[in-house]
mmCIF file of the N, C-alpha and C atoms, coordinates in Angstrom:
data_MODEL
# 
_entry.id   MODEL 
# 
loop_
_atom_site.group_PDB 
_atom_site.id 
_atom_site.type_symbol 
_atom_site.label_atom_id 
_atom_site.label_alt_id 
_atom_site.label_comp_id 
_atom_site.label_asym_id 
_atom_site.label_entity_id 
_atom_site.label_seq_id 
_atom_site.pdbx_PDB_ins_code 
_atom_site.Cartn_x 
_atom_site.Cartn_y 
_atom_site.Cartn_z 
_atom_site.occupancy 
_atom_site.B_iso_or_equiv 
_atom_site.pdbx_formal_charge 
_atom_site.auth_seq_id 
_atom_site.auth_comp_id 
_atom_site.auth_asym_id 
_atom_site.auth_atom_id 
_atom_site.pdbx_PDB_model_num 
ATOM 1   N N  . MET A 1 1  ? 2.935   -12.957 -18.268 1.00 0.00 ? 1  MET A N  1 
ATOM 2   C CA . MET A 1 1  ? 3.800   -12.069 -17.819 1.00 0.00 ? 1  MET A CA 1 
ATOM 3   C C  . MET A 1 1  ? 5.031   -12.745 -17.151 1.00 0.00 ? 1  MET A C  1 
ATOM 4   N N  . LYS A 1 2  ? 6.148   -12.353 -17.601 1.00 0.00 ? 2  LYS A N  1 
ATOM 5   C CA . LYS A 1 2  ? 7.443   -13.000 -16.948 1.00 0.00 ? 2  LYS A CA 1 
ATOM 6   C C  . LYS A 1 2  ? 7.522   -12.713 -15.456 1.00 0.00 ? 2  LYS A C  1 
ATOM 7   N N  . ASN A 1 3  ? 8.232   -13.498 -14.791 1.00 0.00 ? 3  ASN A N  1 
ATOM 8   C CA . ASN A 1 3  ? 8.432   -13.377 -13.286 1.00 0.00 ? 3  ASN A CA 1 
ATOM 9   C C  . ASN A 1 3  ? 9.398   -12.135 -13.215 1.00 0.00 ? 3  ASN A C  1 
ATOM 10  N N  . SER A 1 4  ? 10.198  -11.766 -14.025 1.00 0.00 ? 4  SER A N  1 
ATOM 11  C CA . SER A 1 4  ? 11.052  -10.555 -13.865 1.00 0.00 ? 4  SER A CA 1 
ATOM 12  C C  . SER A 1 4  ? 10.076  -9.366  -14.016 1.00 0.00 ? 4  SER A C  1 
ATOM 13  N N  . ASP A 1 5  ? 8.916   -9.331  -14.607 1.00 0.00 ? 5  ASP A N  1 
ATOM 14  C CA . ASP A 1 5  ? 8.061   -8.266  -14.767 1.00 0.00 ? 5  ASP A CA 1 
ATOM 15  C C  . ASP A 1 5  ? 7.262   -8.021  -13.529 1.00 0.00 ? 5  ASP A C  1 
ATOM 16  N N  . VAL A 1 6  ? 6.957   -8.854  -12.710 1.00 0.00 ? 6  VAL A N  1 
ATOM 17  C CA . VAL A 1 6  ? 6.268   -8.850  -11.583 1.00 0.00 ? 6  VAL A CA 1 
ATOM 18  C C  . VAL A 1 6  ? 6.669   -7.666  -10.685 1.00 0.00 ? 6  VAL A C  1 
ATOM 19  N N  . PRO A 1 7  ? 7.822   -7.465  -10.263 1.00 0.00 ? 7  PRO A N  1 
ATOM 20  C CA . PRO A 1 7  ? 8.024   -6.215  -9.276  1.00 0.00 ? 7  PRO A CA 1 
ATOM 21  C C  . PRO A 1 7  ? 7.596   -4.911  -10.089 1.00 0.00 ? 7  PRO A C  1 
ATOM 22  N N  . ARG A 1 8  ? 8.077   -4.736  -11.298 1.00 0.00 ? 8  ARG A N  1 
ATOM 23  C CA . ARG A 1 8  ? 7.663   -3.513  -12.019 1.00 0.00 ? 8  ARG A CA 1 
ATOM 24  C C  . ARG A 1 8  ? 6.079   -3.225  -12.148 1.00 0.00 ? 8  ARG A C  1 
ATOM 25  N N  . GLU A 1 9  ? 5.481   -4.402  -12.648 1.00 0.00 ? 9  GLU A N  1 
ATOM 26  C CA . GLU A 1 9  ? 3.804   -4.346  -12.700 1.00 0.00 ? 9  GLU A CA 1 
ATOM 27  C C  . GLU A 1 9  ? 3.388   -4.055  -11.460 1.00 0.00 ? 9  GLU A C  1 
ATOM 28  N N  . THR A 1 10 ? 3.922   -4.669  -10.183 1.00 0.00 ? 10 THR A N  1 
ATOM 29  C CA . THR A 1 10 ? 3.263   -4.297  -9.039  1.00 0.00 ? 10 THR A CA 1 
ATOM 30  C C  . THR A 1 10 ? 3.556   -3.090  -8.728  1.00 0.00 ? 10 THR A C  1 
ATOM 31  N N  . MET A 1 11 ? 4.609   -2.218  -8.916  1.00 0.00 ? 11 MET A N  1 
ATOM 32  C CA . MET A 1 11 ? 4.989   -0.849  -8.701  1.00 0.00 ? 11 MET A CA 1 
ATOM 33  C C  . MET A 1 11 ? 4.165   -0.065  -9.349  1.00 0.00 ? 11 MET A C  1 
ATOM 34  N N  . ARG A 1 12 ? 3.815   -0.162  -10.579 1.00 0.00 ? 12 ARG A N  1 
ATOM 35  C CA . ARG A 1 12 ? 2.948   0.494   -11.500 1.00 0.00 ? 12 ARG A CA 1 
ATOM 36  C C  . ARG A 1 12 ? 1.404   0.573   -11.009 1.00 0.00 ? 12 ARG A C  1 
ATOM 37  N N  . ARG A 1 13 ? 1.019   -0.686  -10.435 1.00 0.00 ? 13 ARG A N  1 
ATOM 38  C CA . ARG A 1 13 ? -0.222  -0.871  -10.008 1.00 0.00 ? 13 ARG A CA 1 
ATOM 39  C C  . ARG A 1 13 ? -0.346  -0.060  -8.607  1.00 0.00 ? 13 ARG A C  1 
ATOM 40  N N  . ALA A 1 14 ? 0.641   -0.121  -7.832  1.00 0.00 ? 14 ALA A N  1 
ATOM 41  C CA . ALA A 1 14 ? 0.664   0.559   -6.675  1.00 0.00 ? 14 ALA A CA 1 
ATOM 42  C C  . ALA A 1 14 ? 0.661   2.069   -6.670  1.00 0.00 ? 14 ALA A C  1 
ATOM 43  N N  . VAL A 1 15 ? 1.414   2.632   -7.881  1.00 0.00 ? 15 VAL A N  1 
ATOM 44  C CA . VAL A 1 15 ? 1.213   4.085   -8.154  1.00 0.00 ? 15 VAL A CA 1 
ATOM 45  C C  . VAL A 1 15 ? -0.032  4.347   -8.260  1.00 0.00 ? 15 VAL A C  1 
ATOM 46  N N  . GLN A 1 16 ? -0.844  3.598   -9.112  1.00 0.00 ? 16 GLN A N  1 
ATOM 47  C CA . GLN A 1 16 ? -2.414  3.894   -9.334  1.00 0.00 ? 16 GLN A CA 1 
ATOM 48  C C  . GLN A 1 16 ? -3.166  3.778   -8.054  1.00 0.00 ? 16 GLN A C  1 
ATOM 49  N N  . VAL A 1 17 ? -3.037  2.853   -7.102  1.00 0.00 ? 17 VAL A N  1 
ATOM 50  C CA . VAL A 1 17 ? -3.887  2.875   -6.144  1.00 0.00 ? 17 VAL A CA 1 
ATOM 51  C C  . VAL A 1 17 ? -3.521  3.818   -4.980  1.00 0.00 ? 17 VAL A C  1 
ATOM 52  N N  . CYS A 1 18 ? -2.276  4.202   -5.073  1.00 0.00 ? 18 CYS A N  1 
ATOM 53  C CA . CYS A 1 18 ? -1.605  5.340   -4.113  1.00 0.00 ? 18 CYS A CA 1 
ATOM 54  C C  . CYS A 1 18 ? -2.137  6.677   -4.634  1.00 0.00 ? 18 CYS A C  1 
ATOM 55  N N  . GLY A 1 19 ? -2.486  6.866   -5.908  1.00 0.00 ? 19 GLY A N  1 
ATOM 56  C CA . GLY A 1 19 ? -2.755  8.197   -6.519  1.00 0.00 ? 19 GLY A CA 1 
ATOM 57  C C  . GLY A 1 19 ? -1.498  8.950   -6.734  1.00 0.00 ? 19 GLY A C  1 
ATOM 58  N N  . GLY A 1 20 ? -0.434  8.285   -7.213  1.00 0.00 ? 20 GLY A N  1 
ATOM 59  C CA . GLY A 1 20 ? 0.738   8.865   -7.823  1.00 0.00 ? 20 GLY A CA 1 
ATOM 60  C C  . GLY A 1 20 ? 1.869   8.485   -7.164  1.00 0.00 ? 20 GLY A C  1 
ATOM 61  N N  . LEU A 1 21 ? 3.050   8.869   -7.830  1.00 0.00 ? 21 LEU A N  1 
ATOM 62  C CA . LEU A 1 21 ? 4.623   8.583   -7.460  1.00 0.00 ? 21 LEU A CA 1 
ATOM 63  C C  . LEU A 1 21 ? 4.812   9.217   -6.098  1.00 0.00 ? 21 LEU A C  1 
ATOM 64  N N  . ASP A 1 22 ? 4.476   10.544  -5.731  1.00 0.00 ? 22 ASP A N  1 
ATOM 65  C CA . ASP A 1 22 ? 4.899   10.912  -4.453  1.00 0.00 ? 22 ASP A CA 1 
ATOM 66  C C  . ASP A 1 22 ? 3.891   10.287  -3.276  1.00 0.00 ? 22 ASP A C  1 
ATOM 67  N N  . ALA A 1 23 ? 2.764   9.943   -3.466  1.00 0.00 ? 23 ALA A N  1 
ATOM 68  C CA . ALA A 1 23 ? 1.959   9.283   -2.488  1.00 0.00 ? 23 ALA A CA 1 
ATOM 69  C C  . ALA A 1 23 ? 2.538   7.737   -2.256  1.00 0.00 ? 23 ALA A C  1 
ATOM 70  N N  . LEU A 1 24 ? 3.133   7.184   -3.482  1.00 0.00 ? 24 LEU A N  1 
ATOM 71  C CA . LEU A 1 24 ? 3.598   5.731   -3.233  1.00 0.00 ? 24 LEU A CA 1 
ATOM 72  C C  . LEU A 1 24 ? 5.123   5.891   -2.559  1.00 0.00 ? 24 LEU A C  1 
ATOM 73  N N  . GLY A 1 25 ? 5.640   7.008   -2.880  1.00 0.00 ? 25 GLY A N  1 
ATOM 74  C CA . GLY A 1 25 ? 6.973   7.162   -2.215  1.00 0.00 ? 25 GLY A CA 1 
ATOM 75  C C  . GLY A 1 25 ? 6.910   7.429   -0.807  1.00 0.00 ? 25 GLY A C  1 
ATOM 76  N N  . ASP A 1 26 ? 5.865   8.265   -0.571  1.00 0.00 ? 26 ASP A N  1 
ATOM 77  C CA . ASP A 1 26 ? 5.832   8.398   1.311   1.00 0.00 ? 26 ASP A CA 1 
ATOM 78  C C  . ASP A 1 26 ? 4.933   7.096   1.699   1.00 0.00 ? 26 ASP A C  1 
ATOM 79  N N  . ALA A 1 27 ? 4.583   6.455   1.260   1.00 0.00 ? 27 ALA A N  1 
ATOM 80  C CA . ALA A 1 27 ? 3.983   5.111   1.662   1.00 0.00 ? 27 ALA A CA 1 
ATOM 81  C C  . ALA A 1 27 ? 5.130   4.115   1.830   1.00 0.00 ? 27 ALA A C  1 
ATOM 82  N N  . LEU A 1 28 ? 5.855   4.274   0.799   1.00 0.00 ? 28 LEU A N  1 
ATOM 83  C CA . LEU A 1 28 ? 7.228   3.113   0.994   1.00 0.00 ? 28 LEU A CA 1 
ATOM 84  C C  . LEU A 1 28 ? 8.218   3.831   1.643   1.00 0.00 ? 28 LEU A C  1 
ATOM 85  N N  . ASN A 1 29 ? 8.379   5.004   1.825   1.00 0.00 ? 29 ASN A N  1 
ATOM 86  C CA . ASN A 1 29 ? 9.282   5.636   2.446   1.00 0.00 ? 29 ASN A CA 1 
ATOM 87  C C  . ASN A 1 29 ? 10.644  5.699   1.495   1.00 0.00 ? 29 ASN A C  1 
ATOM 88  N N  . VAL A 1 30 ? 10.421  5.853   0.278   1.00 0.00 ? 30 VAL A N  1 
ATOM 89  C CA . VAL A 1 30 ? 11.495  5.910   -0.736  1.00 0.00 ? 30 VAL A CA 1 
ATOM 90  C C  . VAL A 1 30 ? 11.193  7.257   -1.717  1.00 0.00 ? 30 VAL A C  1 
ATOM 91  N N  . SER A 1 31 ? 12.392  7.745   -2.361  1.00 0.00 ? 31 SER A N  1 
ATOM 92  C CA . SER A 1 31 ? 12.332  8.819   -3.240  1.00 0.00 ? 31 SER A CA 1 
ATOM 93  C C  . SER A 1 31 ? 11.610  8.451   -4.414  1.00 0.00 ? 31 SER A C  1 
ATOM 94  N N  . THR A 1 32 ? 11.193  9.606   -5.063  1.00 0.00 ? 32 THR A N  1 
ATOM 95  C CA . THR A 1 32 ? 10.585  9.410   -6.333  1.00 0.00 ? 32 THR A CA 1 
ATOM 96  C C  . THR A 1 32 ? 11.506  8.913   -7.424  1.00 0.00 ? 32 THR A C  1 
ATOM 97  N N  . SER A 1 33 ? 12.772  9.320   -7.376  1.00 0.00 ? 33 SER A N  1 
ATOM 98  C CA . SER A 1 33 ? 13.748  8.914   -8.204  1.00 0.00 ? 33 SER A CA 1 
ATOM 99  C C  . SER A 1 33 ? 13.999  7.337   -8.174  1.00 0.00 ? 33 SER A C  1 
ATOM 100 N N  . THR A 1 34 ? 14.007  6.759   -6.920  1.00 0.00 ? 34 THR A N  1 
ATOM 101 C CA . THR A 1 34 ? 14.201  5.177   -6.647  1.00 0.00 ? 34 THR A CA 1 
ATOM 102 C C  . THR A 1 34 ? 12.976  4.743   -7.377  1.00 0.00 ? 34 THR A C  1 
ATOM 103 N N  . LEU A 1 35 ? 11.671  5.160   -6.960  1.00 0.00 ? 35 LEU A N  1 
ATOM 104 C CA . LEU A 1 35 ? 10.652  4.710   -7.550  1.00 0.00 ? 35 LEU A CA 1 
ATOM 105 C C  . LEU A 1 35 ? 10.583  4.508   -9.243  1.00 0.00 ? 35 LEU A C  1 
ATOM 106 N N  . GLU A 1 36 ? 11.252  5.578   -9.830  1.00 0.00 ? 36 GLU A N  1 
ATOM 107 C CA . GLU A 1 36 ? 11.254  5.607   -11.180 1.00 0.00 ? 36 GLU A CA 1 
ATOM 108 C C  . GLU A 1 36 ? 12.224  4.551   -11.625 1.00 0.00 ? 36 GLU A C  1 
ATOM 109 N N  . LYS A 1 37 ? 13.279  4.443   -10.991 1.00 0.00 ? 37 LYS A N  1 
ATOM 110 C CA . LYS A 1 37 ? 14.267  3.309   -11.320 1.00 0.00 ? 37 LYS A CA 1 
ATOM 111 C C  . LYS A 1 37 ? 13.507  1.983   -11.310 1.00 0.00 ? 37 LYS A C  1 
ATOM 112 N N  . TRP A 1 38 ? 12.760  1.833   -10.337 1.00 0.00 ? 38 TRP A N  1 
ATOM 113 C CA . TRP A 1 38 ? 12.028  0.496   -10.229 1.00 0.00 ? 38 TRP A CA 1 
ATOM 114 C C  . TRP A 1 38 ? 10.998  0.196   -11.284 1.00 0.00 ? 38 TRP A C  1 
ATOM 115 N N  . LEU A 1 39 ? 10.268  1.240   -11.772 1.00 0.00 ? 39 LEU A N  1 
ATOM 116 C CA . LEU A 1 39 ? 9.186   1.328   -12.646 1.00 0.00 ? 39 LEU A CA 1 
ATOM 117 C C  . LEU A 1 39 ? 9.777   1.183   -14.164 1.00 0.00 ? 39 LEU A C  1 
ATOM 118 N N  . SER A 1 40 ? 10.880  1.590   -14.331 1.00 0.00 ? 40 SER A N  1 
ATOM 119 C CA . SER A 1 40 ? 11.791  1.606   -15.695 1.00 0.00 ? 40 SER A CA 1 
ATOM 120 C C  . SER A 1 40 ? 12.311  0.256   -15.838 1.00 0.00 ? 40 SER A C  1 
ATOM 121 N N  . GLY A 1 41 ? 12.293  -0.648  -14.622 1.00 0.00 ? 41 GLY A N  1 
ATOM 122 C CA . GLY A 1 41 ? 13.103  -1.807  -14.717 1.00 0.00 ? 41 GLY A CA 1 
ATOM 123 C C  . GLY A 1 41 ? 14.610  -1.800  -14.519 1.00 0.00 ? 41 GLY A C  1 
ATOM 124 N N  . GLU A 1 42 ? 15.146  -0.703  -14.510 1.00 0.00 ? 42 GLU A N  1 
ATOM 125 C CA . GLU A 1 42 ? 16.587  -0.216  -14.270 1.00 0.00 ? 42 GLU A CA 1 
ATOM 126 C C  . GLU A 1 42 ? 17.011  -1.037  -12.966 1.00 0.00 ? 42 GLU A C  1 
ATOM 127 N N  . GLU A 1 43 ? 16.321  -0.970  -11.934 1.00 0.00 ? 43 GLU A N  1 
ATOM 128 C CA . GLU A 1 43 ? 16.428  -1.554  -10.762 1.00 0.00 ? 43 GLU A CA 1 
ATOM 129 C C  . GLU A 1 43 ? 15.483  -2.284  -10.351 1.00 0.00 ? 43 GLU A C  1 
ATOM 130 N N  . GLN A 1 44 ? 15.510  -3.456  -9.275  1.00 0.00 ? 44 GLN A N  1 
ATOM 131 C CA . GLN A 1 44 ? 14.350  -3.909  -8.821  1.00 0.00 ? 44 GLN A CA 1 
ATOM 132 C C  . GLN A 1 44 ? 14.392  -3.845  -7.136  1.00 0.00 ? 44 GLN A C  1 
ATOM 133 N N  . PRO A 1 45 ? 13.072  -3.610  -6.833  1.00 0.00 ? 45 PRO A N  1 
ATOM 134 C CA . PRO A 1 45 ? 12.905  -3.200  -5.406  1.00 0.00 ? 45 PRO A CA 1 
ATOM 135 C C  . PRO A 1 45 ? 13.463  -4.261  -4.416  1.00 0.00 ? 45 PRO A C  1 
ATOM 136 N N  . PRO A 1 46 ? 13.850  -3.742  -3.225  1.00 0.00 ? 46 PRO A N  1 
ATOM 137 C CA . PRO A 1 46 ? 14.162  -4.800  -2.232  1.00 0.00 ? 46 PRO A CA 1 
ATOM 138 C C  . PRO A 1 46 ? 12.985  -5.677  -1.985  1.00 0.00 ? 46 PRO A C  1 
ATOM 139 N N  . LEU A 1 47 ? 13.074  -6.738  -1.417  1.00 0.00 ? 47 LEU A N  1 
ATOM 140 C CA . LEU A 1 47 ? 12.025  -7.700  -1.253  1.00 0.00 ? 47 LEU A CA 1 
ATOM 141 C C  . LEU A 1 47 ? 11.012  -7.212  -0.180  1.00 0.00 ? 47 LEU A C  1 
ATOM 142 N N  . ASP A 1 48 ? 11.551  -6.483  0.990   1.00 0.00 ? 48 ASP A N  1 
ATOM 143 C CA . ASP A 1 48 ? 10.745  -6.028  1.898   1.00 0.00 ? 48 ASP A CA 1 
ATOM 144 C C  . ASP A 1 48 ? 9.934   -4.543  1.309   1.00 0.00 ? 48 ASP A C  1 
ATOM 145 N N  . THR A 1 49 ? 10.275  -3.957  0.646   1.00 0.00 ? 49 THR A N  1 
ATOM 146 C CA . THR A 1 49 ? 9.513   -2.982  -0.243  1.00 0.00 ? 49 THR A CA 1 
ATOM 147 C C  . THR A 1 49 ? 8.629   -3.523  -1.210  1.00 0.00 ? 49 THR A C  1 
ATOM 148 N N  . PHE A 1 50 ? 9.094   -4.383  -1.868  1.00 0.00 ? 50 PHE A N  1 
ATOM 149 C CA . PHE A 1 50 ? 8.153   -5.080  -2.700  1.00 0.00 ? 50 PHE A CA 1 
ATOM 150 C C  . PHE A 1 50 ? 6.926   -5.487  -2.121  1.00 0.00 ? 50 PHE A C  1 
ATOM 151 N N  . THR A 1 51 ? 7.148   -6.221  -0.894  1.00 0.00 ? 51 THR A N  1 
ATOM 152 C CA . THR A 1 51 ? 6.104   -6.815  0.164   1.00 0.00 ? 51 THR A CA 1 
ATOM 153 C C  . THR A 1 51 ? 5.224   -5.677  0.443   1.00 0.00 ? 51 THR A C  1 
ATOM 154 N N  . GLN A 1 52 ? 5.585   -4.590  0.653   1.00 0.00 ? 52 GLN A N  1 
ATOM 155 C CA . GLN A 1 52 ? 4.820   -3.526  1.171   1.00 0.00 ? 52 GLN A CA 1 
ATOM 156 C C  . GLN A 1 52 ? 3.947   -3.049  -0.049  1.00 0.00 ? 52 GLN A C  1 
ATOM 157 N N  . ALA A 1 53 ? 4.530   -3.074  -1.245  1.00 0.00 ? 53 ALA A N  1 
ATOM 158 C CA . ALA A 1 53 ? 3.755   -2.506  -2.410  1.00 0.00 ? 53 ALA A CA 1 
ATOM 159 C C  . ALA A 1 53 ? 2.741   -3.571  -2.661  1.00 0.00 ? 53 ALA A C  1 
ATOM 160 N N  . VAL A 1 54 ? 3.014   -4.787  -2.502  1.00 0.00 ? 54 VAL A N  1 
ATOM 161 C CA . VAL A 1 54 ? 1.973   -5.815  -2.766  1.00 0.00 ? 54 VAL A CA 1 
ATOM 162 C C  . VAL A 1 54 ? 0.726   -5.587  -1.751  1.00 0.00 ? 54 VAL A C  1 
ATOM 163 N N  . GLY A 1 55 ? 1.163   -5.461  -0.637  1.00 0.00 ? 55 GLY A N  1 
ATOM 164 C CA . GLY A 1 55 ? 0.254   -5.411  0.462   1.00 0.00 ? 55 GLY A CA 1 
ATOM 165 C C  . GLY A 1 55 ? -0.771  -4.113  0.048   1.00 0.00 ? 55 GLY A C  1 
ATOM 166 N N  . LEU A 1 56 ? -0.084  -2.919  -0.402  1.00 0.00 ? 56 LEU A N  1 
ATOM 167 C CA . LEU A 1 56 ? -0.971  -1.723  -0.743  1.00 0.00 ? 56 LEU A CA 1 
ATOM 168 C C  . LEU A 1 56 ? -1.800  -2.144  -1.910  1.00 0.00 ? 56 LEU A C  1 
ATOM 169 N N  . VAL A 1 57 ? -1.330  -2.852  -2.848  1.00 0.00 ? 57 VAL A N  1 
ATOM 170 C CA . VAL A 1 57 ? -2.173  -3.246  -3.980  1.00 0.00 ? 57 VAL A CA 1 
ATOM 171 C C  . VAL A 1 57 ? -3.506  -4.201  -3.559  1.00 0.00 ? 57 VAL A C  1 
ATOM 172 N N  . LEU A 1 58 ? -3.138  -5.271  -2.790  1.00 0.00 ? 58 LEU A N  1 
ATOM 173 C CA . LEU A 1 58 ? -4.048  -6.154  -2.155  1.00 0.00 ? 58 LEU A CA 1 
ATOM 174 C C  . LEU A 1 58 ? -5.152  -5.417  -1.195  1.00 0.00 ? 58 LEU A C  1 
ATOM 175 N N  . GLU A 1 59 ? -4.775  -4.579  -0.463  1.00 0.00 ? 59 GLU A N  1 
ATOM 176 C CA . GLU A 1 59 ? -5.500  -3.701  0.397   1.00 0.00 ? 59 GLU A CA 1 
ATOM 177 C C  . GLU A 1 59 ? -6.694  -2.844  -0.457  1.00 0.00 ? 59 GLU A C  1 
ATOM 178 N N  . ALA A 1 60 ? -6.068  -2.363  -1.511  1.00 0.00 ? 60 ALA A N  1 
ATOM 179 C CA . ALA A 1 60 ? -7.006  -1.501  -2.347  1.00 0.00 ? 60 ALA A CA 1 
ATOM 180 C C  . ALA A 1 60 ? -8.067  -2.338  -3.043  1.00 0.00 ? 60 ALA A C  1 
ATOM 181 N N  . THR A 1 61 ? -7.489  -3.511  -3.342  1.00 0.00 ? 61 THR A N  1 
ATOM 182 C CA . THR A 1 61 ? -8.473  -4.411  -4.140  1.00 0.00 ? 61 THR A CA 1 
ATOM 183 C C  . THR A 1 61 ? -9.531  -5.004  -3.387  1.00 0.00 ? 61 THR A C  1 
ATOM 184 N N  . THR A 1 62 ? -9.082  -5.247  -2.047  1.00 0.00 ? 62 THR A N  1 
ATOM 185 C CA . THR A 1 62 ? -10.142 -5.973  -1.385  1.00 0.00 ? 62 THR A CA 1 
ATOM 186 C C  . THR A 1 62 ? -11.230 -5.096  -0.961  1.00 0.00 ? 62 THR A C  1 
ATOM 187 N N  . ARG A 1 63 ? -11.035 -3.768  -0.919  1.00 0.00 ? 63 ARG A N  1 
ATOM 188 C CA . ARG A 1 63 ? -11.996 -2.570  -0.635  1.00 0.00 ? 63 ARG A CA 1 
ATOM 189 C C  . ARG A 1 63 ? -13.107 -2.503  -1.686  1.00 0.00 ? 63 ARG A C  1 
ATOM 190 N N  . ARG A 1 64 ? -12.674 -3.195  -2.976  1.00 0.00 ? 64 ARG A N  1 
ATOM 191 C CA . ARG A 1 64 ? -13.678 -2.808  -3.941  1.00 0.00 ? 64 ARG A CA 1 
ATOM 192 C C  . ARG A 1 64 ? -14.290 -4.275  -4.387  1.00 0.00 ? 64 ARG A C  1 
ATOM 193 N N  . PRO A 1 65 ? -15.563 -4.185  -4.544  1.00 0.00 ? 65 PRO A N  1 
ATOM 194 C CA . PRO A 1 65 ? -16.297 -5.671  -4.878  1.00 0.00 ? 65 PRO A CA 1 
ATOM 195 C C  . PRO A 1 65 ? -15.668 -6.179  -6.324  1.00 0.00 ? 65 PRO A C  1 
ATOM 196 N N  . PRO A 1 66 ? -15.328 -7.361  -6.445  1.00 0.00 ? 66 PRO A N  1 
ATOM 197 C CA . PRO A 1 66 ? -14.770 -7.763  -7.624  1.00 0.00 ? 66 PRO A CA 1 
ATOM 198 C C  . PRO A 1 66 ? -15.961 -7.645  -8.851  1.00 0.00 ? 66 PRO A C  1 
ATOM 199 N N  . LYS A 1 67 ? -15.350 -7.441  -9.858  1.00 0.00 ? 67 LYS A N  1 
ATOM 200 C CA . LYS A 1 67 ? -16.093 -7.333  -11.246 1.00 0.00 ? 67 LYS A CA 1 
ATOM 201 C C  . LYS A 1 67 ? -16.399 -8.691  -11.625 1.00 0.00 ? 67 LYS A C  1 
ATOM 202 N N  . ALA A 1 68 ? -17.790 -8.665  -12.004 1.00 0.00 ? 68 ALA A N  1 
ATOM 203 C CA . ALA A 1 68 ? -18.254 -10.058 -12.491 1.00 0.00 ? 68 ALA A CA 1 
ATOM 204 C C  . ALA A 1 68 ? -18.198 -9.910  -14.184 1.00 0.00 ? 68 ALA A C  1 
ATOM 205 N N  . GLY A 1 69 ? -17.515 -11.065 -14.622 1.00 0.00 ? 69 GLY A N  1 
ATOM 206 C CA . GLY A 1 69 ? -17.303 -10.929 -16.209 1.00 0.00 ? 69 GLY A CA 1 
ATOM 207 C C  . GLY A 1 69 ? -18.125 -12.155 -16.647 1.00 0.00 ? 69 GLY A C  1 
ATOM 208 N N  . PRO A 1 70 ? -18.212 -12.153 -17.960 1.00 0.00 ? 70 PRO A N  1 
ATOM 209 C CA . PRO A 1 70 ? -19.027 -13.380 -18.466 1.00 0.00 ? 70 PRO A CA 1 
ATOM 210 C C  . PRO A 1 70 ? -18.457 -14.653 -18.107 1.00 0.00 ? 70 PRO A C  1 
ATOM 211 N N  . GLY A 1 71 ? -19.345 -15.583 -17.770 1.00 0.00 ? 71 GLY A N  1 
ATOM 212 C CA . GLY A 1 71 ? -19.199 -16.822 -17.267 1.00 0.00 ? 71 GLY A CA 1 
ATOM 213 C C  . GLY A 1 71 ? -18.553 -16.846 -15.695 1.00 0.00 ? 71 GLY A C  1 
ATOM 214 N N  . ASP A 1 72 ? -18.655 -15.729 -14.965 1.00 0.00 ? 72 ASP A N  1 
ATOM 215 C CA . ASP A 1 72 ? -18.448 -15.828 -13.872 1.00 0.00 ? 72 ASP A CA 1 
ATOM 216 C C  . ASP A 1 72 ? -19.354 -16.721 -12.909 1.00 0.00 ? 72 ASP A C  1 
ATOM 217 N N  . PRO A 1 73 ? -18.623 -17.668 -12.271 1.00 0.00 ? 73 PRO A N  1 
ATOM 218 C CA . PRO A 1 73 ? -19.592 -18.245 -11.544 1.00 0.00 ? 73 PRO A CA 1 
ATOM 219 C C  . PRO A 1 73 ? -20.406 -17.863 -10.442 1.00 0.00 ? 73 PRO A C  1 
ATOM 220 N N  . THR A 1 74 ? -19.982 -16.793 -9.964  1.00 0.00 ? 74 THR A N  1 
ATOM 221 C CA . THR A 1 74 ? -20.747 -16.115 -8.733  1.00 0.00 ? 74 THR A CA 1 
ATOM 222 C C  . THR A 1 74 ? -21.899 -15.136 -9.300  1.00 0.00 ? 74 THR A C  1 
ATOM 223 N N  . GLU A 1 75 ? -21.618 -14.892 -10.707 1.00 0.00 ? 75 GLU A N  1 
ATOM 224 C CA . GLU A 1 75 ? -22.625 -14.130 -11.407 1.00 0.00 ? 75 GLU A CA 1 
ATOM 225 C C  . GLU A 1 75 ? -24.033 -14.670 -11.104 1.00 0.00 ? 75 GLU A C  1 
ATOM 226 N N  . SER A 1 76 ? -24.284 -15.821 -11.484 1.00 0.00 ? 76 SER A N  1 
ATOM 227 C CA . SER A 1 76 ? -25.712 -16.535 -11.276 1.00 0.00 ? 76 SER A CA 1 
ATOM 228 C C  . SER A 1 76 ? -26.259 -16.412 -9.727  1.00 0.00 ? 76 SER A C  1 
ATOM 229 N N  . SER A 1 77 ? -25.279 -16.266 -8.944  1.00 0.00 ? 77 SER A N  1 
ATOM 230 C CA . SER A 1 77 ? -25.783 -16.212 -7.453  1.00 0.00 ? 77 SER A CA 1 
ATOM 231 C C  . SER A 1 77 ? -26.148 -14.796 -7.058  1.00 0.00 ? 77 SER A C  1 
ATOM 232 N N  . ARG A 1 78 ? -25.960 -13.958 -7.938  1.00 0.00 ? 78 ARG A N  1 
ATOM 233 C CA . ARG A 1 78 ? -26.112 -12.526 -7.619  1.00 0.00 ? 78 ARG A CA 1 
ATOM 234 C C  . ARG A 1 78 ? -27.647 -12.111 -8.288  1.00 0.00 ? 78 ARG A C  1 
ATOM 235 N N  . LYS A 1 79 ? -27.992 -12.783 -9.176  1.00 0.00 ? 79 LYS A N  1 
ATOM 236 C CA . LYS A 1 79 ? -29.286 -12.517 -9.873  1.00 0.00 ? 79 LYS A CA 1 
ATOM 237 C C  . LYS A 1 79 ? -30.561 -13.205 -9.047  1.00 0.00 ? 79 LYS A C  1 
ATOM 238 N N  . GLU A 1 80 ? -31.761 -12.517 -8.982  1.00 0.00 ? 80 GLU A N  1 
ATOM 239 C CA . GLU A 1 80 ? -32.696 -13.312 -8.633  1.00 0.00 ? 80 GLU A CA 1 
ATOM 240 C C  . GLU A 1 80 ? -33.303 -14.195 -9.521  1.00 0.00 ? 80 GLU A C  1 
ATOM 241 N N  . LYS A 1 81 ? -33.803 -15.415 -9.292  1.00 0.00 ? 81 LYS A N  1 
ATOM 242 C CA . LYS A 1 81 ? -34.223 -16.165 -10.321 1.00 0.00 ? 81 LYS A CA 1 
ATOM 243 C C  . LYS A 1 81 ? -35.890 -15.747 -10.239 1.00 0.00 ? 81 LYS A C  1 
ATOM 244 N N  . PRO A 1 82 ? -36.306 -16.066 -11.610 1.00 0.00 ? 82 PRO A N  1 
ATOM 245 C CA . PRO A 1 82 ? -37.899 -15.501 -11.712 1.00 0.00 ? 82 PRO A CA 1 
ATOM 246 C C  . PRO A 1 82 ? -38.619 -16.532 -10.946 1.00 0.00 ? 82 PRO A C  1 
ATOM 247 N N  . HIS A 1 83 ? -39.807 -16.005 -10.408 1.00 0.00 ? 83 HIS A N  1 
ATOM 248 C CA . HIS A 1 83 ? -40.710 -17.076 -9.729  1.00 0.00 ? 83 HIS A CA 1 
ATOM 249 C C  . HIS A 1 83 ? -41.756 -17.669 -10.650 1.00 0.00 ? 83 HIS A C  1 
# 
């Protein structure tokens, strides 16, 4: 992912965790049309708003337990070893 894609992708993820454009707009105190410009890449969000969106995404992801994937070093610690 290019650095220029990070704000747009963060906003897309924030839409998901907030449950839609209207909810994210309310959380960030911006209009839906402004969000659409950020999501399309037409405009970049201001740094303070981008930081708020990052906070929303981080908050949502810290509430969920991480998914263990193949080769996940924490996976072995979750399984009981046979006696």
